[in-house]
N, C-alpha and C positions, 0 to 999 in steps of 0.2 A: 564433583571433586573441586575443591577450592584451589584456585590459582594463586601462587605466592604474590604475584603483582598484578595489578590491573593491566590490561593490554597496552593502554597508552603510555605506560611507564617504560616499556621496553621495545616498542615497535616503531618509534619515530625515526624517519630517515634524516639524520643529521648531516649537516654540511661540515666539511673540514677545510674550508676556504682559507688558506693561510694568509692571503692578502687582506681579506676582511677581518680576520682575527688580529693581525698586526695593526690595522687601522684602529680597531677597537682599543686594543692595548695602549696605543700611542696617543689616543685622543685626537684622531683625525678622520672622523666618520662623516663630517659634514652636518652633524646634528649638535648644535652648540651645547646643550645641556649634558649630552653624553660625553662630549669631548671635555668639557670643563670637569666633569666628575672624575673621569679617567686620568686627566692631568693632575687633579688633586691627589688622587691615589698614588700615582707615580712620584709626586713630589713629597708628600707628607706621610704616606703609608696609612691614610685614613680617608674616609669619606662618610658623609651623613647617611643614615639608613634609607631615606627616601631616594638618594642618589644611587645607593647600592641596588634598590629595586628597579630603578629606571634602566641602569646599565645592564643588569641581569635580564630583564625583559627584552631589551634591545638585542643583546647577544643571542639569546636563546629562541626568540621569536622573530625579530625583524631580520636577523641574519641567519637564523636557523642553525647556528653553530652549537655543537655538543656542549651542553651546559657544564660538563665536567672540566672542559678546558678553562672556562671562566672561574669555576670553583677553584681550581688549582692555581690560576693567576692571582686570585684574591688571597689564597693562603700563602703564596710567596711574597706578597707585597703588603699586606695589612699588618700594622703594628698591633692591632687588637684581634688578629685572626684567632678564632676558636673553632676547632674542627666542627663540633656539633652545631653551633650557631651558623657557621658558614655553609656547611653542607645542607642544613635544613633550610636556609634562606634560599639557596640556589634551587634546591628541589621544589620549594614553594614557587618561586618565580618561573621556572621552567615547566611547571605543572607535571612534575614526575616524582615528587617526594611523597613521604608518608602522609603529609597534610598539604596537598598542593592546592593552589588556586585553580579554578576552572581553566581548562586549556584555551578556551575562547577569550580569556581576559588578557588582552595585550595592550600594554601601555603605549599611548601615543606620545612620543617624545616632545613634540610641539606643545601639546596640551599640558603635559607635566611641567615643561619649562615655563609656560605662561602662568600656570597656577602657582608654582612654588618658587619662581624667581621672576615675578612680574616686571620688575624694573631692569632686569638683566645684570644685577650687581654681581652675582656669583659667576656668571658667564664672563663678565668684564675682567674679573680678578684672574680667572684661570685660562681664558682664551683672549689674551690681550690684542690679538690682531682684529678683533671685532669691537674693541672698546669704544671706538668712535661712532658706532652705529646708534640709531635711535632705539628707544625702548621696544618699539614694535619690530624693527628690522633685525634686532640682535637675536631674536629666537628662530629666524628662518631667513637668513640674508639673501639667499638666492631666489626665493619666491616672494620677497617683499620689497624689491626694488634696490637692494644693496648689493647685488651680485658683483658688479664691477668693483666696488670698494673692497669686498671681501676677497675677491680674486687677486686684486692688486696687493693686498696684505698677505697673501699666501694662504688663505683659508680654503680648504677643499670643498668641492661640491658634495652633496649627499651620496653616499656609496650605494644606497638602495632608496627606492621610493616607499614610503611607509605604507600606503594603501596596498600596493602590490606585494609587499613583503608580508603584510598582515594576512592577505588572501592566501598566499603561498603557505604561511604557517598553519592557518586554519585547515587547508587541504592536507598537509603533512600529518597534522594531528589526527584528523578524521580518518585518514588512511591507516594510520597506526592503530586506531581503535578498531576499525573494521577488520584489519588483518589479524588481530588478536581473538576474534570471535570464533 
């Protein structure tokens, strides 16, 4: 008998941590590229597709927050919000949709930041409290010697540690797959 959904689509144990969700929505996660993208969304009602993928992966995999909360937030804030595109993009990023990326594909926000905003121009525009940092420091201020400056400017520390969050997500997805067998 065919199941209507693959097990990993419906058996993930999502988090509903309201503080983490609020930090993501407000652009205060401590991950500069994520924060810049969310601040742009909140200010303009728009963000580039690469940023949409970064913040969606971060919410659903680093924070393990139910992707549907992010999908709803996008639809409430995007000026170019389209249900099919938005829903499909979130399903893809969270590895739960009809055409998902593999669940083990988890964007590293630091690597994404360095690759797609190498000089930190985007971050400087949307996270002005980090504008005075060097090109290297701006991507990860607390781990690259600029923590005192970042803290003094009011920039938060990372709300999760990416490696640990990645490991937690992989475990949750694997458990979801195994429980559906």
